[in-house]
Phi, psi and omega in degrees: 000133179261131179250125179245123178276117181252022180268137173277142175296130191305313186278345178262354183282150174298150178250132178301135182307126180096342178280150177291146177281146178289148178222146176245119183251124177289131177256324177218147179219133176302321179298341178262008179096001178284159182288339182207169170270137180214129183234156177246130179261127173246114182206149170289143180293353181247018173279151175060208178284121187210165178246130173274126172273157179308327182299342180301322181233358180239117187308320180250025179286162178299150177268179183298328180290341183262002180296123179290130184296332179289351174278334186246002178228123178149187181300141177216158175257138168251124185231124175286132177203115174249128179108198185282132174255110181269172175299319179296321177297315181297323177296320178293324181284330190313315182298337182260001183271143170275183180295339178237132181227133176246125179265122179266126180116188182265080183270142172243107182277123179274167178298323180292322177293320178299320178297313180298313182296321180285341181269349187248029175071017171287136183252343180210137173237129179239148179221160177280334179288170179282356177209148177282341182160197184286180183300321180296322178295315178301311182297321180295312182290308181296323177291339177264019179062035175252120180275154188241121178253112187242151177079027177281163180241104184251017186300330182258013184249133176272157174302146178155193182253131182225176171252122182261137171233109182222056184291133178279159169291146182270090184240111180295140178070006182274142179271354178192177181197143172296152175223157168255103186267129181232143171246134177249133179239128178288144177295137179277137178283143179265000000 
C-alpha cells in the first residue's frame, strides 16, 4: 500500500488574505538549561491544510469536535479541474464521484455546483486552494452536511480512486481544525 501525504507544511502554506500567519513561540529550551524543548503554537484554525466545520459559516452548526469521522475517512475521488465548476459540470461528474471528492487544480466552485454536490450524497469536498469558494458556496455545502477540506497538496497525485484519511483535531467550539491528510493507494497487481 502506498501512502501519500497531501498535507501542506503549516509555515510554508499560503495564508488566506486577512487571516493571521502561524507562529511558533519557544516556551522552554534545552539550550537555555530547561529539561526539555516546549513550544506554543499560535495559528488560525484555517491555516494550512484544514477542515471547515459547519460552525465556520452556520451560527448553530456543529463544531470541529462533532465532525463524524466517516465523513473524512473513506474512499474518495481525485478529479483534475482547472477553472469554474458549474452545476452542469458537477452533474456530469456526479456518476463517477465517491462520497468524498478532492479537486486537483485551481477550481472555482460555483453556487450551482455546490447545490449539486450537496444534493448528490457527497460528504466531503476538498480543494488545493485555501477556500472552496465564497460565503454562499460554504453555506450551501456546510448546510448540506458536506465537510470542506481546504489547502491540500495534490501535485503528485493522479486522478483516480483512493482511500482518504483526514481526521480533524477534536476541538470543542472550533469552527475549523488543522488536519494531516493522507491518501492511500493500493498496490497494483502485476
